[in-house]
C-alpha positions, 0 to 999 in steps of 0.5 A, spaced: 638 235 774 632 239 770 634 238 763 639 245 759 638 247 754 645 246 750 647 251 744 646 246 738 638 245 741 640 237 744 638 237 753 644 235 757 640 232 760 641 227 755 648 228 754 654 223 756 660 227 762 666 229 758 672 225 761 676 230 765 684 227 766 688 230 771 696 231 771 698 236 777 704 235 781 701 237 788 698 231 791 693 235 795 691 238 788 690 233 784 685 232 790 682 237 789 681 238 782 677 229 783 672 232 787 670 238 784 670 234 777 665 228 781 661 233 782 660 237 777 654 233 773 657 233 766 665 232 767 668 225 769 674 224 771 679 219 767 686 218 771 689 222 774 697 223 774 703 227 778 709 226 772 709 227 764 711 220 766 705 218 768 701 221 764 703 217 758 700 210 761 696 212 765 691 216 761 685 214 756 687 219 750 681 216 747 676 216 752 679 224 754 676 230 752 681 235 757 685 234 761 688 240 765 696 240 767 700 244 771 707 248 768 711 245 773 712 237 773 717 234 776 720 230 770 719 237 765 714 243 764 707 242 762 707 245 757 711 240 753 707 235 754 700 240 752 703 239 746 704 232 745 698 231 747 695 235 742 698 232 737 697 226 737 689 228 739 687 234 736 680 232 740 683 232 747 683 240 750 688 243 755 688 246 760 694 250 764 692 251 770 700 253 774 701 257 779 705 262 775 702 267 769 705 265 762 700 270 758 706 268 752 704 261 752 697 263 749 700 268 745 704 264 741 700 257 739 697 258 732 691 261 731 688 254 729 690 251 736 686 256 741 681 254 740 684 248 745 686 251 749 685 254 757 689 257 762 686 258 768 690 260 776 690 255 781 688 263 785 682 265 782 679 259 784 675 260 788 671 253 791 670 246 788 664 248 785 667 255 782 673 249 779 669 245 776 664 250 772 671 253 770 674 246 767 667 243 765 668 251 760 676 249 758 672 242 756 668 246 751 670 252 750 677 256 749 678 260 755 684 265 759 683 267 766 684 274 766 689 275 770 693 271 767 694 277 764 695 282 770 702 285 774 704 280 779 705 283 785 710 283 790 708 277 795 708 272 787 713 273 785 717 272 792 712 265 793 713 263 785 721 262 787 719 256 791 720 248 789 715 244 788 718 240 794 717 246 798 710 248 795 708 243 798 711 243 806 708 250 805 702 248 804 702 243 810 702 249 813 697 252 810 693 247 813 695 248 820 699 242 820 706 240 825 713 238 822 711 232 825 704 230 821 707 233 816 714 227 816 708 222 816 705 225 812 712 227 806 715 220 808 721 225 812 722 226 818 722 233 821 729 236 821 728 235 815 721 238 814 725 244 818 731 245 814 726 246 809 721 251 812 727 255 814 729 256 807 722 258 805 722 262 810 730 266 807 727 265 799 720 270 802 723 274 807 720 273 813 725 270 818 727 275 822 722 279 823 721 280 830 714 284 829 711 277 826 711 269 825 714 268 820 711 260 820 704 264 820 707 269 814 710 265 810 703 260 811 699 267 808 702 269 803 702 261 800 694 262 802 695 268 796 698 267 791 697 259 791 691 254 795 683 256 791 678 257 796 676 251 800 668 253 799 664 248 796 
């Protein structure tokens, strides 16, 4: 990598990578985050966690510059974890990575806190290289995705009603996986996967539409709302 002049007059090529920790319940997105971080020349992955409990035990906060946190975790709300981290480790910046638009989460922060917080919608991510660049920005300055304050569409409202488990199943469907493959991946049964898919179709209003395939339509709705591009 060529040496790029930094704003303080130093050279980026001479600086150590910035440590980034990931707190994300969806295994698929954890993998995407990890790859984006490791491929970025100025970032390094310090740890990954799927819950608040794992984050408390596994993340080396002293060597972490930025932590990405999903708003909805299996054992609590991500914003609560973010506040605790900032209170105990004031050197750690927080990047909220979510499927949901919640402008007050940033707007209601004290003025002294805002410079340390970023908020990025997963649906705004255009490939892993783009994700890496966004995380580097969040590791060095505050950044709020402009789409956070846009109006929510009907599709987004429908998809946001899905549970974490339903989103993970639908993410597998969007990748072209069969029910049997999904059951193996999630250590579940095909019957359980079929049940959850029926619940998903009902929530999204795609069940019983004679003019469309519920599985395909639901997967497209998921991709429109949640999935980052898989381009490099």
